[in-house]
N, C-alpha and C positions, 0 to 999 in steps of 0.2 A: 358497095361491098361485092364480093364473090364468094358463093358457097363452094366449099371443096367437095361436097356431096349434094349437087342440086336436085338429083333425082331420087325419089323414094326407093329405098332398098327392097320393098315389098311389091310395089306395083309399077314402078319406073315412072309414075307421074312427076312432074315438076313441082317443087315446094311452092306453096302459095300463100303461106303465112308462118309467122313466128309464133311460138307458143309462150305467152307472157302471162305475168301474174301482176295485178293491180290491186293492192290492198283497199279495204273499205270498212266502213262502220255501217252495219244494217241496224235499223231502228227496231226497238222491242217495245211492246206494250203489254200491260197485264190489267185485269179488272179488279184485283184485290191487292190488300196489304199483307205484309207478314211472311213467314217462311213457307217453303213449299207450295208456292203458287205457280199457276200456269202462265207461261209467257207466250206470246205470238209475235211473229214478225210484223212489223207496222207497214211494210210494203215499200219503204224507201231505203236507198243505200247511198251513202256518200263516198264516192271513189277517189282516192288520192292518186291522181294521175302522175304527179310528180315522182311517186315512188315505184311507178311500173318498171318492172324488170323481167328479163327472160326467165322462164321457169327453170331452165338448166342451172343458172347461176344460184338460184335460191336453194336447189336440191344439193349442190356441191358444197355450199356454205353449211347447210345442216349436217353433213356428214364430215365436215372438217377438212375438205379439200380446198387448197388454195389455188386458184387459177386466174389467169388474166381474162376477164369477161369479154375482152374483145377478140379473143381467139376461137371461142366456141359458141354455138347457139343452137337451141332446140327449135326444129321446124316441122312443118307438117304440110300434107298434101289434102286434097279435096275429099279423098277417100276415107280421111280420119286417121291415117298412119302418122307416126311422129318418129323422127330420128336426130340424132346429133350430127351437126355439120361443123367443120372448121370454117372460120372466116378469114378472108383476105382482104386488105383495103382495095 
């Protein structure tokens, strides 16, 4: 793929990653039964890698925008900046 904006608009570094989301199930544990008990994270998370998607698509779907997922991508640079780029095959 080719990025239409390959360089960071803030610092001009080249994109070095896409910003993706992968849903997961984090285990919870508690020491008591009943209502209003405290839970803690159990320390394990099961990641659903098959549902991984670019973060931009998730945001656009949440606000009701309909776009072709293959046309845009959220990318980032090593300085931590993120930007939207178009994608060409």
